[in-house]
C-alpha angles and dihedrals in degrees: 000000000000094000098062092046091050091050092051094047094045103039104019089242131088120233093266093051090048089052090051093048091050091049092050092049091051089053094054097040112107092223141000118301093234105040096180093233130089124009112353118244115259092214135036116245090258092051091049090051091050091050090050091049092049091049091049093049093046093046091050091050091048092050092048092050092046091051093049094046092049089054090053092051093059 
C-alpha cells in the first residue's frame, strides 16, 4: 500500500491516474516514444511523465512562495 500513497504525494496522482495519463499521452503521440532509431531515450515515457509532473509541482510551489514573499516585502 506504500507505493500508491507515495505516487499521490509525489506526483499529485495515484498509480491508476498515472496509468491513465500515460495511456492518453500514448494515444495522442504522433509516433512511438522509443522509435528505435537515432539517440535512445534516457527515460521511459512513464518516467518522462513523472519528471514533468514533478517539475510542474515544484515550479508551482516556487511561484506561490515567491508571490507570498513578495507581498510580505511590501
